[in-house]
PDBQT receptor file of N, H, CA, C and O in Angstrom, charges set to zero:
ATOM      1  N   MET A   1       0.839  -1.181   0.000  1.00  0.00    +0.000 N 
ATOM      2  CA  MET A   1       0.000   0.000   0.000  1.00  0.00    +0.000 C 
ATOM      3  C   MET A   1       0.881   1.240   0.000  1.00  0.00    +0.000 C 
ATOM      4  O   MET A   1       2.024   1.199   0.457  1.00  0.00    +0.000 OA
ATOM      5  N   ILE A   2       0.366   2.302  -0.494  1.00  0.00    +0.000 N 
ATOM      6  H   ILE A   2      -0.562   2.335  -0.865  1.00  0.00    +0.000 HD
ATOM      7  CA  ILE A   2       1.119   3.545  -0.628  1.00  0.00    +0.000 C 
ATOM      8  C   ILE A   2       1.550   4.105   0.722  1.00  0.00    +0.000 C 
ATOM      9  O   ILE A   2       2.663   4.620   0.831  1.00  0.00    +0.000 OA
ATOM     10  N   ASP A   3       0.714   4.026   1.751  1.00  0.00    +0.000 N 
ATOM     11  H   ASP A   3      -0.190   3.608   1.663  1.00  0.00    +0.000 HD
ATOM     12  CA  ASP A   3       1.042   4.630   3.047  1.00  0.00    +0.000 C 
ATOM     13  C   ASP A   3       1.930   3.745   3.915  1.00  0.00    +0.000 C 
ATOM     14  O   ASP A   3       2.261   4.135   5.034  1.00  0.00    +0.000 OA
ATOM     15  N   GLY A   4       2.324   2.573   3.438  1.00  0.00    +0.000 N 
ATOM     16  H   GLY A   4       2.055   2.256   2.529  1.00  0.00    +0.000 HD
ATOM     17  CA  GLY A   4       3.177   1.680   4.201  1.00  0.00    +0.000 C 
ATOM     18  C   GLY A   4       2.430   0.592   4.940  1.00  0.00    +0.000 C 
ATOM     19  O   GLY A   4       3.061  -0.281   5.536  1.00  0.00    +0.000 OA
ATOM     20  N   SER A   5       1.102   0.615   4.921  1.00  0.00    +0.000 N 
ATOM     21  H   SER A   5       0.590   1.325   4.437  1.00  0.00    +0.000 HD
ATOM     22  CA  SER A   5       0.308  -0.451   5.528  1.00  0.00    +0.000 C 
ATOM     23  C   SER A   5       0.452  -1.714   4.686  1.00  0.00    +0.000 C 
ATOM     24  O   SER A   5       0.765  -1.638   3.498  1.00  0.00    +0.000 OA
ATOM     25  N   THR A   6       0.224  -2.877   5.301  1.00  0.00    +0.000 N 
ATOM     26  H   THR A   6      -0.030  -2.938   6.266  1.00  0.00    +0.000 HD
ATOM     27  CA  THR A   6       0.284  -4.130   4.552  1.00  0.00    +0.000 C 
ATOM     28  C   THR A   6      -1.010  -4.900   4.744  1.00  0.00    +0.000 C 
ATOM     29  O   THR A   6      -1.661  -4.802   5.784  1.00  0.00    +0.000 OA
ATOM     30  N   TYR A   7      -1.373  -5.668   3.727  1.00  0.00    +0.000 N 
ATOM     31  H   TYR A   7      -0.845  -5.748   2.882  1.00  0.00    +0.000 HD
ATOM     32  CA  TYR A   7      -2.592  -6.467   3.769  1.00  0.00    +0.000 C 
ATOM     33  C   TYR A   7      -2.243  -7.892   3.383  1.00  0.00    +0.000 C 
ATOM     34  O   TYR A   7      -1.535  -8.121   2.402  1.00  0.00    +0.000 OA
ATOM     35  N   GLU A   8      -2.741  -8.855   4.159  1.00  0.00    +0.000 N 
ATOM     36  H   GLU A   8      -3.315  -8.669   4.957  1.00  0.00    +0.000 HD
ATOM     37  CA  GLU A   8      -2.631 -10.263   3.826  1.00  0.00    +0.000 C 
ATOM     38  C   GLU A   8      -4.031 -10.834   3.828  1.00  0.00    +0.000 C 
ATOM     39  O   GLU A   8      -4.761 -10.710   4.812  1.00  0.00    +0.000 OA
ATOM     40  N   GLY A   9      -4.402 -11.455   2.736  1.00  0.00    +0.000 N 
ATOM     41  H   GLY A   9      -3.809 -11.555   1.937  1.00  0.00    +0.000 HD
ATOM     42  CA  GLY A   9      -5.734 -12.040   2.678  1.00  0.00    +0.000 C 
ATOM     43  C   GLY A   9      -6.223 -12.166   1.258  1.00  0.00    +0.000 C 
ATOM     44  O   GLY A   9      -5.444 -12.136   0.306  1.00  0.00    +0.000 OA
ATOM     45  N   ASN A  10      -7.527 -12.307   1.132  1.00  0.00    +0.000 N 
ATOM     46  H   ASN A  10      -8.160 -12.331   1.906  1.00  0.00    +0.000 HD
ATOM     47  CA  ASN A  10      -8.157 -12.533  -0.162  1.00  0.00    +0.000 C 
ATOM     48  C   ASN A  10      -8.392 -11.225  -0.912  1.00  0.00    +0.000 C 
ATOM     49  O   ASN A  10      -8.633 -10.172  -0.321  1.00  0.00    +0.000 OA
ATOM     50  N   PHE A  11      -8.311 -11.335  -2.230  1.00  0.00    +0.000 N 
ATOM     51  H   PHE A  11      -8.115 -12.190  -2.710  1.00  0.00    +0.000 HD
ATOM     52  CA  PHE A  11      -8.594 -10.222  -3.133  1.00  0.00    +0.000 C 
ATOM     53  C   PHE A  11      -9.624 -10.679  -4.154  1.00  0.00    +0.000 C 
ATOM     54  O   PHE A  11      -9.704 -11.860  -4.488  1.00  0.00    +0.000 OA
ATOM     55  N   GLU A  12     -10.404  -9.737  -4.638  1.00  0.00    +0.000 N 
ATOM     56  H   GLU A  12     -10.340  -8.777  -4.366  1.00  0.00    +0.000 HD
ATOM     57  CA  GLU A  12     -11.306  -9.985  -5.755  1.00  0.00    +0.000 C 
ATOM     58  C   GLU A  12     -11.359  -8.705  -6.568  1.00  0.00    +0.000 C 
ATOM     59  O   GLU A  12     -11.633  -7.638  -6.020  1.00  0.00    +0.000 OA
ATOM     60  N   ASN A  13     -11.104  -8.792  -7.853  1.00  0.00    +0.000 N 
ATOM     61  H   ASN A  13     -10.881  -9.659  -8.298  1.00  0.00    +0.000 HD
ATOM     62  CA  ASN A  13     -11.052  -7.628  -8.738  1.00  0.00    +0.000 C 
ATOM     63  C   ASN A  13     -10.064  -6.578  -8.210  1.00  0.00    +0.000 C 
ATOM     64  O   ASN A  13     -10.338  -5.378  -8.253  1.00  0.00    +0.000 OA
ATOM     65  N   ASP A  14      -8.913  -7.045  -7.714  1.00  0.00    +0.000 N 
ATOM     66  H   ASP A  14      -8.689  -8.019  -7.679  1.00  0.00    +0.000 HD
ATOM     67  CA  ASP A  14      -7.820  -6.191  -7.236  1.00  0.00    +0.000 C 
ATOM     68  C   ASP A  14      -8.158  -5.358  -6.004  1.00  0.00    +0.000 C 
ATOM     69  O   ASP A  14      -7.494  -4.353  -5.754  1.00  0.00    +0.000 OA
ATOM     70  N   VAL A  15      -9.159  -5.739  -5.235  1.00  0.00    +0.000 N 
ATOM     71  H   VAL A  15      -9.699  -6.556  -5.438  1.00  0.00    +0.000 HD
ATOM     72  CA  VAL A  15      -9.469  -5.061  -3.971  1.00  0.00    +0.000 C 
ATOM     73  C   VAL A  15      -9.622  -6.108  -2.875  1.00  0.00    +0.000 C 
ATOM     74  O   VAL A  15      -9.886  -7.276  -3.160  1.00  0.00    +0.000 OA
ATOM     75  N   TYR A  16      -9.457  -5.690  -1.624  1.00  0.00    +0.000 N 
ATOM     76  H   TYR A  16      -9.243  -4.741  -1.394  1.00  0.00    +0.000 HD
ATOM     77  CA  TYR A  16      -9.640  -6.592  -0.493  1.00  0.00    +0.000 C 
ATOM     78  C   TYR A  16     -11.049  -7.157  -0.557  1.00  0.00    +0.000 C 
ATOM     79  O   TYR A  16     -12.021  -6.413  -0.684  1.00  0.00    +0.000 OA
ATOM     80  N   SER A  17     -11.155  -8.476  -0.468  1.00  0.00    +0.000 N 
ATOM     81  H   SER A  17     -10.365  -9.081  -0.365  1.00  0.00    +0.000 HD
ATOM     82  CA  SER A  17     -12.462  -9.100  -0.504  1.00  0.00    +0.000 C 
ATOM     83  C   SER A  17     -12.375 -10.456   0.180  1.00  0.00    +0.000 C 
ATOM     84  O   SER A  17     -11.620 -11.322  -0.262  1.00  0.00    +0.000 OA
ATOM     85  N   GLY A  18     -13.122 -10.650   1.235  1.00  0.00    +0.000 N 
ATOM     86  H   GLY A  18     -13.735  -9.946   1.594  1.00  0.00    +0.000 HD
ATOM     87  CA  GLY A  18     -13.037 -11.864   2.020  1.00  0.00    +0.000 C 
ATOM     88  C   GLY A  18     -12.197 -11.624   3.259  1.00  0.00    +0.000 C 
ATOM     89  O   GLY A  18     -11.877 -10.482   3.592  1.00  0.00    +0.000 OA
ATOM     90  N   PHE A  19     -11.835 -12.714   3.949  1.00  0.00    +0.000 N 
ATOM     91  H   PHE A  19     -12.094 -13.641   3.680  1.00  0.00    +0.000 HD
ATOM     92  CA  PHE A  19     -11.094 -12.558   5.191  1.00  0.00    +0.000 C 
ATOM     93  C   PHE A  19      -9.680 -12.061   4.928  1.00  0.00    +0.000 C 
ATOM     94  O   PHE A  19      -9.004 -12.529   4.012  1.00  0.00    +0.000 OA
ATOM     95  N   GLY A  20      -9.245 -11.107   5.742  1.00  0.00    +0.000 N 
ATOM     96  H   GLY A  20      -9.795 -10.727   6.485  1.00  0.00    +0.000 HD
ATOM     97  CA  GLY A  20      -7.888 -10.597   5.623  1.00  0.00    +0.000 C 
ATOM     98  C   GLY A  20      -7.451  -9.861   6.871  1.00  0.00    +0.000 C 
ATOM     99  O   GLY A  20      -8.240  -9.610   7.782  1.00  0.00    +0.000 OA
ATOM    100  N   THR A  21      -6.172  -9.522   6.890  1.00  0.00    +0.000 N 
ATOM    101  H   THR A  21      -5.531  -9.726   6.151  1.00  0.00    +0.000 HD
ATOM    102  CA  THR A  21      -5.583  -8.772   7.994  1.00  0.00    +0.000 C 
ATOM    103  C   THR A  21      -4.850  -7.570   7.431  1.00  0.00    +0.000 C 
ATOM    104  O   THR A  21      -4.007  -7.699   6.543  1.00  0.00    +0.000 OA
ATOM    105  N   LEU A  22      -5.175  -6.413   7.952  1.00  0.00    +0.000 N 
ATOM    106  H   LEU A  22      -5.859  -6.308   8.673  1.00  0.00    +0.000 HD
ATOM    107  CA  LEU A  22      -4.557  -5.163   7.527  1.00  0.00    +0.000 C 
ATOM    108  C   LEU A  22      -3.706  -4.637   8.680  1.00  0.00    +0.000 C 
ATOM    109  O   LEU A  22      -4.219  -4.356   9.763  1.00  0.00    +0.000 OA
ATOM    110  N   LYS A  23      -2.404  -4.507   8.438  1.00  0.00    +0.000 N 
ATOM    111  H   LYS A  23      -1.987  -4.735   7.559  1.00  0.00    +0.000 HD
ATOM    112  CA  LYS A  23      -1.485  -3.965   9.443  1.00  0.00    +0.000 C 
ATOM    113  C   LYS A  23      -1.191  -2.527   9.056  1.00  0.00    +0.000 C 
ATOM    114  O   LYS A  23      -0.579  -2.256   8.022  1.00  0.00    +0.000 OA
ATOM    115  N   MET A  24      -1.635  -1.615   9.901  1.00  0.00    +0.000 N 
ATOM    116  H   MET A  24      -2.132  -1.835  10.740  1.00  0.00    +0.000 HD
ATOM    117  CA  MET A  24      -1.502  -0.194   9.597  1.00  0.00    +0.000 C 
ATOM    118  C   MET A  24      -0.160   0.344  10.083  1.00  0.00    +0.000 C 
ATOM    119  O   MET A  24       0.475  -0.247  10.957  1.00  0.00    +0.000 OA
ATOM    120  N   VAL A  25       0.260   1.448   9.520  1.00  0.00    +0.000 N 
ATOM    121  H   VAL A  25      -0.255   1.928   8.810  1.00  0.00    +0.000 HD
ATOM    122  CA  VAL A  25       1.548   2.057   9.824  1.00  0.00    +0.000 C 
ATOM    123  C   VAL A  25       1.689   2.375  11.313  1.00  0.00    +0.000 C 
ATOM    124  O   VAL A  25       2.789   2.276  11.855  1.00  0.00    +0.000 OA
ATOM    125  N   ASP A  26       0.607   2.752  11.979  1.00  0.00    +0.000 N 
ATOM    126  H   ASP A  26      -0.287   2.833  11.539  1.00  0.00    +0.000 HD
ATOM    127  CA  ASP A  26       0.681   3.116  13.398  1.00  0.00    +0.000 C 
ATOM    128  C   ASP A  26       0.770   1.905  14.325  1.00  0.00    +0.000 C 
ATOM    129  O   ASP A  26       0.815   2.068  15.544  1.00  0.00    +0.000 OA
ATOM    130  N   GLY A  27       0.796   0.680  13.759  1.00  0.00    +0.000 N 
ATOM    131  H   GLY A  27       0.759   0.548  12.769  1.00  0.00    +0.000 HD
ATOM    132  CA  GLY A  27       0.913  -0.527  14.559  1.00  0.00    +0.000 C 
ATOM    133  C   GLY A  27      -0.398  -1.219  14.833  1.00  0.00    +0.000 C 
ATOM    134  O   GLY A  27      -0.408  -2.325  15.374  1.00  0.00    +0.000 OA
ATOM    135  N   THR A  28      -1.509  -0.598  14.474  1.00  0.00    +0.000 N 
ATOM    136  H   THR A  28      -1.501   0.301  14.035  1.00  0.00    +0.000 HD
ATOM    137  CA  THR A  28      -2.822  -1.199  14.663  1.00  0.00    +0.000 C 
ATOM    138  C   THR A  28      -3.009  -2.330  13.650  1.00  0.00    +0.000 C 
ATOM    139  O   THR A  28      -2.651  -2.190  12.481  1.00  0.00    +0.000 OA
ATOM    140  N   ILE A  29      -3.574  -3.451  14.109  1.00  0.00    +0.000 N 
ATOM    141  H   ILE A  29      -3.865  -3.564  15.059  1.00  0.00    +0.000 HD
ATOM    142  CA  ILE A  29      -3.834  -4.596  13.235  1.00  0.00    +0.000 C 
ATOM    143  C   ILE A  29      -5.339  -4.822  13.200  1.00  0.00    +0.000 C 
ATOM    144  O   ILE A  29      -5.982  -4.950  14.242  1.00  0.00    +0.000 OA
ATOM    145  N   PHE A  30      -5.891  -4.869  12.001  1.00  0.00    +0.000 N 
ATOM    146  H   PHE A  30      -5.369  -4.764  11.154  1.00  0.00    +0.000 HD
ATOM    147  CA  PHE A  30      -7.322  -5.055  11.820  1.00  0.00    +0.000 C 
ATOM    148  C   PHE A  30      -7.566  -6.361  11.072  1.00  0.00    +0.000 C 
ATOM    149  O   PHE A  30      -6.985  -6.578  10.009  1.00  0.00    +0.000 OA
ATOM    150  N   SER A  31      -8.415  -7.234  11.610  1.00  0.00    +0.000 N 
ATOM    151  H   SER A  31      -8.887  -7.058  12.474  1.00  0.00    +0.000 HD
ATOM    152  CA  SER A  31      -8.779  -8.491  10.952  1.00  0.00    +0.000 C 
ATOM    153  C   SER A  31     -10.292  -8.562  10.815  1.00  0.00    +0.000 C 
ATOM    154  O   SER A  31     -11.032  -8.201  11.731  1.00  0.00    +0.000 OA
ATOM    155  N   GLY A  32     -10.734  -9.030   9.667  1.00  0.00    +0.000 N 
ATOM    156  H   GLY A  32     -10.133  -9.324   8.923  1.00  0.00    +0.000 HD
ATOM    157  CA  GLY A  32     -12.163  -9.172   9.449  1.00  0.00    +0.000 C 
ATOM    158  C   GLY A  32     -12.449  -9.581   8.023  1.00  0.00    +0.000 C 
ATOM    159  O   GLY A  32     -11.540  -9.940   7.275  1.00  0.00    +0.000 OA
ATOM    160  N   ILE A  33     -13.686  -9.526   7.657  1.00  0.00    +0.000 N 
ATOM    161  H   ILE A  33     -14.424  -9.234   8.265  1.00  0.00    +0.000 HD
ATOM    162  CA  ILE A  33     -14.096  -9.866   6.300  1.00  0.00    +0.000 C 
ATOM    163  C   ILE A  33     -14.340  -8.572   5.545  1.00  0.00    +0.000 C 
ATOM    164  O   ILE A  33     -15.280  -7.830   5.833  1.00  0.00    +0.000 OA
ATOM    165  N   PHE A  34     -13.472  -8.316   4.570  1.00  0.00    +0.000 N 
ATOM    166  H   PHE A  34     -12.709  -8.918   4.336  1.00  0.00    +0.000 HD
ATOM    167  CA  PHE A  34     -13.555  -7.114   3.758  1.00  0.00    +0.000 C 
ATOM    168  C   PHE A  34     -14.517  -7.356   2.598  1.00  0.00    +0.000 C 
ATOM    169  O   PHE A  34     -14.578  -8.460   2.057  1.00  0.00    +0.000 OA
ATOM    170  N   VAL A  35     -15.261  -6.328   2.221  1.00  0.00    +0.000 N 
ATOM    171  H   VAL A  35     -15.211  -5.431   2.661  1.00  0.00    +0.000 HD
ATOM    172  CA  VAL A  35     -16.200  -6.418   1.112  1.00  0.00    +0.000 C 
ATOM    173  C   VAL A  35     -15.906  -5.285   0.150  1.00  0.00    +0.000 C 
ATOM    174  O   VAL A  35     -16.013  -4.112   0.507  1.00  0.00    +0.000 OA
ATOM    175  N   GLU A  36     -15.531  -5.641  -1.087  1.00  0.00    +0.000 N 
ATOM    176  H   GLU A  36     -15.444  -6.594  -1.377  1.00  0.00    +0.000 HD
ATOM    177  CA  GLU A  36     -15.240  -4.662  -2.134  1.00  0.00    +0.000 C 
ATOM    178  C   GLU A  36     -14.227  -3.612  -1.685  1.00  0.00    +0.000 C 
ATOM    179  O   GLU A  36     -14.363  -2.433  -2.012  1.00  0.00    +0.000 OA
ATOM    180  N   GLY A  37     -13.210  -4.044  -0.933  1.00  0.00    +0.000 N 
ATOM    181  H   GLY A  37     -13.100  -5.002  -0.667  1.00  0.00    +0.000 HD
ATOM    182  CA  GLY A  37     -12.146  -3.146  -0.509  1.00  0.00    +0.000 C 
ATOM    183  C   GLY A  37     -12.485  -2.234   0.648  1.00  0.00    +0.000 C 
ATOM    184  O   GLY A  37     -11.685  -1.379   1.027  1.00  0.00    +0.000 OA
ATOM    185  N   LYS A  38     -13.663  -2.411   1.209  1.00  0.00    +0.000 N 
ATOM    186  H   LYS A  38     -14.313  -3.105   0.901  1.00  0.00    +0.000 HD
ATOM    187  CA  LYS A  38     -14.102  -1.532   2.292  1.00  0.00    +0.000 C 
ATOM    188  C   LYS A  38     -13.988  -2.227   3.635  1.00  0.00    +0.000 C 
ATOM    189  O   LYS A  38     -13.986  -3.455   3.723  1.00  0.00    +0.000 OA
ATOM    190  N   CYS A  39     -13.895  -1.426   4.666  1.00  0.00    +0.000 N 
ATOM    191  H   CYS A  39     -13.897  -0.429   4.594  1.00  0.00    +0.000 HD
ATOM    192  CA  CYS A  39     -13.830  -1.907   6.034  1.00  0.00    +0.000 C 
ATOM    193  C   CYS A  39     -15.085  -2.702   6.356  1.00  0.00    +0.000 C 
ATOM    194  O   CYS A  39     -16.196  -2.237   6.102  1.00  0.00    +0.000 OA
ATOM    195  N   PRO A  40     -14.918  -3.904   6.916  1.00  0.00    +0.000 N 
ATOM    196  CA  PRO A  40     -16.102  -4.656   7.308  1.00  0.00    +0.000 C 
ATOM    197  C   PRO A  40     -16.828  -4.014   8.489  1.00  0.00    +0.000 C 
ATOM    198  O   PRO A  40     -16.281  -3.146   9.169  1.00  0.00    +0.000 OA
ATOM    199  N   LYS A  41     -18.019  -4.435   8.715  1.00  0.00    +0.000 N 
ATOM    200  H   LYS A  41     -18.464  -5.140   8.163  1.00  0.00    +0.000 HD
ATOM    201  CA  LYS A  41     -18.815  -3.902   9.829  1.00  0.00    +0.000 C 
ATOM    202  C   LYS A  41     -18.541  -4.645  11.132  1.00  0.00    +0.000 C 
ATOM    203  O   LYS A  41     -18.841  -4.129  12.208  1.00  0.00    +0.000 OA
ATOM    204  N   ILE A  42     -17.974  -5.856  11.053  1.00  0.00    +0.000 N 
ATOM    205  H   ILE A  42     -17.731  -6.275  10.178  1.00  0.00    +0.000 HD
ATOM    206  CA  ILE A  42     -17.623  -6.643  12.228  1.00  0.00    +0.000 C 
ATOM    207  C   ILE A  42     -16.160  -7.051  12.072  1.00  0.00    +0.000 C 
ATOM    208  O   ILE A  42     -15.753  -7.509  11.005  1.00  0.00    +0.000 OA
ATOM    209  N   GLY A  43     -15.381  -6.888  13.116  1.00  0.00    +0.000 N 
ATOM    210  H   GLY A  43     -15.711  -6.515  13.983  1.00  0.00    +0.000 HD
ATOM    211  CA  GLY A  43     -13.984  -7.259  13.008  1.00  0.00    +0.000 C 
ATOM    212  C   GLY A  43     -13.267  -7.233  14.335  1.00  0.00    +0.000 C 
ATOM    213  O   GLY A  43     -13.873  -7.071  15.394  1.00  0.00    +0.000 OA
ATOM    214  N   ARG A  44     -11.959  -7.396  14.249  1.00  0.00    +0.000 N 
ATOM    215  H   ARG A  44     -11.467  -7.527  13.388  1.00  0.00    +0.000 HD
ATOM    216  CA  ARG A  44     -11.095  -7.400  15.432  1.00  0.00    +0.000 C 
ATOM    217  C   ARG A  44      -9.996  -6.386  15.207  1.00  0.00    +0.000 C 
ATOM    218  O   ARG A  44      -9.360  -6.360  14.153  1.00  0.00    +0.000 OA
ATOM    219  N   ILE A  45      -9.778  -5.549  16.213  1.00  0.00    +0.000 N 
ATOM    220  H   ILE A  45     -10.295  -5.570  17.069  1.00  0.00    +0.000 HD
ATOM    221  CA  ILE A  45      -8.720  -4.550  16.137  1.00  0.00    +0.000 C 
ATOM    222  C   ILE A  45      -7.759  -4.799  17.292  1.00  0.00    +0.000 C 
ATOM    223  O   ILE A  45      -8.172  -4.885  18.449  1.00  0.00    +0.000 OA
ATOM    224  N   ILE A  46      -6.469  -4.913  16.966  1.00  0.00    +0.000 N 
ATOM    225  H   ILE A  46      -6.134  -4.843  16.027  1.00  0.00    +0.000 HD
ATOM    226  CA  ILE A  46      -5.431  -4.999  17.989  1.00  0.00    +0.000 C 
ATOM    227  C   ILE A  46      -4.653  -3.694  17.904  1.00  0.00    +0.000 C 
ATOM    228  O   ILE A  46      -3.994  -3.412  16.903  1.00  0.00    +0.000 OA
ATOM    229  N   PHE A  47      -4.737  -2.917  18.948  1.00  0.00    +0.000 N 
ATOM    230  H   PHE A  47      -5.272  -3.146  19.761  1.00  0.00    +0.000 HD
ATOM    231  CA  PHE A  47      -4.086  -1.611  18.961  1.00  0.00    +0.000 C 
ATOM    232  C   PHE A  47      -2.611  -1.749  19.308  1.00  0.00    +0.000 C 
ATOM    233  O   PHE A  47      -2.192  -2.736  19.912  1.00  0.00    +0.000 OA
ATOM    234  N   GLU A  48      -1.835  -0.756  18.920  1.00  0.00    +0.000 N 
ATOM    235  H   GLU A  48      -2.175   0.046  18.429  1.00  0.00    +0.000 HD
ATOM    236  CA  GLU A  48      -0.390  -0.766  19.116  1.00  0.00    +0.000 C 
ATOM    237  C   GLU A  48      -0.005  -1.091  20.562  1.00  0.00    +0.000 C 
ATOM    238  O   GLU A  48       0.974  -1.800  20.791  1.00  0.00    +0.000 OA
ATOM    239  N   GLU A  49      -0.760  -0.583  21.536  1.00  0.00    +0.000 N 
ATOM    240  H   GLU A  49      -1.555  -0.006  21.350  1.00  0.00    +0.000 HD
ATOM    241  CA  GLU A  49      -0.424  -0.812  22.942  1.00  0.00    +0.000 C 
ATOM    242  C   GLU A  49      -0.866  -2.178  23.447  1.00  0.00    +0.000 C 
ATOM    243  O   GLU A  49      -0.626  -2.521  24.605  1.00  0.00    +0.000 OA
ATOM    244  N   GLY A  50      -1.526  -2.978  22.562  1.00  0.00    +0.000 N 
ATOM    245  H   GLY A  50      -1.720  -2.700  21.622  1.00  0.00    +0.000 HD
ATOM    246  CA  GLY A  50      -1.903  -4.338  22.910  1.00  0.00    +0.000 C 
ATOM    247  C   GLY A  50      -3.366  -4.551  23.257  1.00  0.00    +0.000 C 
ATOM    248  O   GLY A  50      -3.803  -5.694  23.389  1.00  0.00    +0.000 OA
ATOM    249  N   ASP A  51      -4.137  -3.470  23.409  1.00  0.00    +0.000 N 
ATOM    250  H   ASP A  51      -3.782  -2.542  23.302  1.00  0.00    +0.000 HD
ATOM    251  CA  ASP A  51      -5.568  -3.608  23.663  1.00  0.00    +0.000 C 
ATOM    252  C   ASP A  51      -6.247  -4.260  22.469  1.00  0.00    +0.000 C 
ATOM    253  O   ASP A  51      -5.864  -4.029  21.322  1.00  0.00    +0.000 OA
ATOM    254  N   ILE A  52      -7.262  -5.080  22.748  1.00  0.00    +0.000 N 
ATOM    255  H   ILE A  52      -7.573  -5.268  23.680  1.00  0.00    +0.000 HD
ATOM    256  CA  ILE A  52      -7.983  -5.780  21.685  1.00  0.00    +0.000 C 
ATOM    257  C   ILE A  52      -9.464  -5.417  21.751  1.00  0.00    +0.000 C 
ATOM    258  O   ILE A  52     -10.070  -5.396  22.822  1.00  0.00    +0.000 OA
ATOM    259  N   TYR A  53     -10.028  -5.134  20.585  1.00  0.00    +0.000 N 
ATOM    260  H   TYR A  53      -9.536  -5.151  19.715  1.00  0.00    +0.000 HD
ATOM    261  CA  TYR A  53     -11.452  -4.852  20.461  1.00  0.00    +0.000 C 
ATOM    262  C   TYR A  53     -12.015  -5.821  19.429  1.00  0.00    +0.000 C 
ATOM    263  O   TYR A  53     -11.443  -5.987  18.351  1.00  0.00    +0.000 OA
ATOM    264  N   GLU A  54     -13.135  -6.458  19.758  1.00  0.00    +0.000 N 
ATOM    265  H   GLU A  54     -13.600  -6.323  20.633  1.00  0.00    +0.000 HD
ATOM    266  CA  GLU A  54     -13.854  -7.302  18.810  1.00  0.00    +0.000 C 
ATOM    267  C   GLU A  54     -15.299  -6.857  18.790  1.00  0.00    +0.000 C 
ATOM    268  O   GLU A  54     -15.941  -6.770  19.837  1.00  0.00    +0.000 OA
ATOM    269  N   GLY A  55     -15.815  -6.577  17.610  1.00  0.00    +0.000 N 
ATOM    270  H   GLY A  55     -15.294  -6.648  16.760  1.00  0.00    +0.000 HD
ATOM    271  CA  GLY A  55     -17.209  -6.166  17.510  1.00  0.00    +0.000 C 
ATOM    272  C   GLY A  55     -17.455  -5.313  16.293  1.00  0.00    +0.000 C 
ATOM    273  O   GLY A  55     -16.787  -5.453  15.268  1.00  0.00    +0.000 OA
ATOM    274  N   GLU A  56     -18.431  -4.418  16.419  1.00  0.00    +0.000 N 
ATOM    275  H   GLU A  56     -18.974  -4.304  17.251  1.00  0.00    +0.000 HD
ATOM    276  CA  GLU A  56     -18.813  -3.563  15.302  1.00  0.00    +0.000 C 
ATOM    277  C   GLU A  56     -17.724  -2.519  15.038  1.00  0.00    +0.000 C 
ATOM    278  O   GLU A  56     -17.105  -1.982  15.956  1.00  0.00    +0.000 OA
ATOM    279  N   VAL A  57     -17.520  -2.258  13.749  1.00  0.00    +0.000 N 
ATOM    280  H   VAL A  57     -18.023  -2.694  13.004  1.00  0.00    +0.000 HD
ATOM    281  CA  VAL A  57     -16.457  -1.358  13.312  1.00  0.00    +0.000 C 
ATOM    282  C   VAL A  57     -17.014  -0.402  12.257  1.00  0.00    +0.000 C 
ATOM    283  O   VAL A  57     -17.864  -0.778  11.450  1.00  0.00    +0.000 OA
ATOM    284  N   ASP A  58     -16.530   0.822  12.275  1.00  0.00    +0.000 N 
ATOM    285  H   ASP A  58     -15.840   1.128  12.931  1.00  0.00    +0.000 HD
ATOM    286  CA  ASP A  58     -16.863   1.797  11.234  1.00  0.00    +0.000 C 
ATOM    287  C   ASP A  58     -15.592   2.555  10.887  1.00  0.00    +0.000 C 
ATOM    288  O   ASP A  58     -14.982   3.183  11.753  1.00  0.00    +0.000 OA
ATOM    289  N   ASP A  59     -15.197   2.497   9.638  1.00  0.00    +0.000 N 
ATOM    290  H   ASP A  59     -15.693   1.986   8.935  1.00  0.00    +0.000 HD
ATOM    291  CA  ASP A  59     -13.993   3.186   9.149  1.00  0.00    +0.000 C 
ATOM    292  C   ASP A  59     -12.771   2.834  10.011  1.00  0.00    +0.000 C 
ATOM    293  O   ASP A  59     -11.991   3.705  10.400  1.00  0.00    +0.000 OA
ATOM    294  N   PHE A  60     -12.630   1.537  10.296  1.00  0.00    +0.000 N 
ATOM    295  H   PHE A  60     -13.263   0.830   9.980  1.00  0.00    +0.000 HD
ATOM    296  CA  PHE A  60     -11.487   1.001  11.046  1.00  0.00    +0.000 C 
ATOM    297  C   PHE A  60     -11.405   1.522  12.481  1.00  0.00    +0.000 C 
ATOM    298  O   PHE A  60     -10.320   1.584  13.057  1.00  0.00    +0.000 OA
ATOM    299  N   LYS A  61     -12.526   1.888  13.046  1.00  0.00    +0.000 N 
ATOM    300  H   LYS A  61     -13.408   1.838  12.578  1.00  0.00    +0.000 HD
ATOM    301  CA  LYS A  61     -12.588   2.349  14.437  1.00  0.00    +0.000 C 
ATOM    302  C   LYS A  61     -13.724   1.615  15.146  1.00  0.00    +0.000 C 
ATOM    303  O   LYS A  61     -14.737   1.305  14.520  1.00  0.00    +0.000 OA
ATOM    304  N   PRO A  62     -13.571   1.329  16.460  1.00  0.00    +0.000 N 
ATOM    305  CA  PRO A  62     -14.656   0.698  17.198  1.00  0.00    +0.000 C 
ATOM    306  C   PRO A  62     -15.924   1.550  17.115  1.00  0.00    +0.000 C 
ATOM    307  O   PRO A  62     -15.876   2.774  17.238  1.00  0.00    +0.000 OA
ATOM    308  N   GLU A  63     -17.051   0.881  16.904  1.00  0.00    +0.000 N 
ATOM    309  H   GLU A  63     -17.090  -0.113  16.804  1.00  0.00    +0.000 HD
ATOM    310  CA  GLU A  63     -18.324   1.584  16.768  1.00  0.00    +0.000 C 
ATOM    311  C   GLU A  63     -19.437   0.632  17.160  1.00  0.00    +0.000 C 
ATOM    312  O   GLU A  63     -19.514  -0.477  16.632  1.00  0.00    +0.000 OA
ATOM    313  N   GLY A  64     -20.289   1.039  18.063  1.00  0.00    +0.000 N 
ATOM    314  H   GLY A  64     -20.227   1.940  18.491  1.00  0.00    +0.000 HD
ATOM    315  CA  GLY A  64     -21.424   0.192  18.443  1.00  0.00    +0.000 C 
ATOM    316  C   GLY A  64     -21.030  -0.866  19.448  1.00  0.00    +0.000 C 
ATOM    317  O   GLY A  64     -20.242  -0.612  20.359  1.00  0.00    +0.000 OA
ATOM    318  N   LEU A  65     -21.592  -2.072  19.277  1.00  0.00    +0.000 N 
ATOM    319  H   LEU A  65     -22.232  -2.278  18.537  1.00  0.00    +0.000 HD
ATOM    320  CA  LEU A  65     -21.373  -3.153  20.231  1.00  0.00    +0.000 C 
ATOM    321  C   LEU A  65     -20.014  -3.793  20.032  1.00  0.00    +0.000 C 
ATOM    322  O   LEU A  65     -19.597  -4.054  18.904  1.00  0.00    +0.000 OA
ATOM    323  N   GLY A  66     -19.327  -4.045  21.133  1.00  0.00    +0.000 N 
ATOM    324  H   GLY A  66     -19.666  -3.833  22.050  1.00  0.00    +0.000 HD
ATOM    325  CA  GLY A  66     -18.033  -4.709  21.048  1.00  0.00    +0.000 C 
ATOM    326  C   GLY A  66     -17.579  -5.193  22.390  1.00  0.00    +0.000 C 
ATOM    327  O   GLY A  66     -16.503  -5.780  22.503  1.00  0.00    +0.000 OA
TER     328      GLY A  66
């Protein structure tokens, strides 16, 4: 990725699609099921300091139930 983030997982039509893990430059790790290259609504976030969030996600941030 251009910003230095890395993605491991499934692709479809050259975009994230299916289960994958996105490691962001700030150390945050996001795992979930991506749809058409977009952030899934349910996933797991491991923050740089080691805190873990599992639940609803919006734009790669905890949102709603988790």
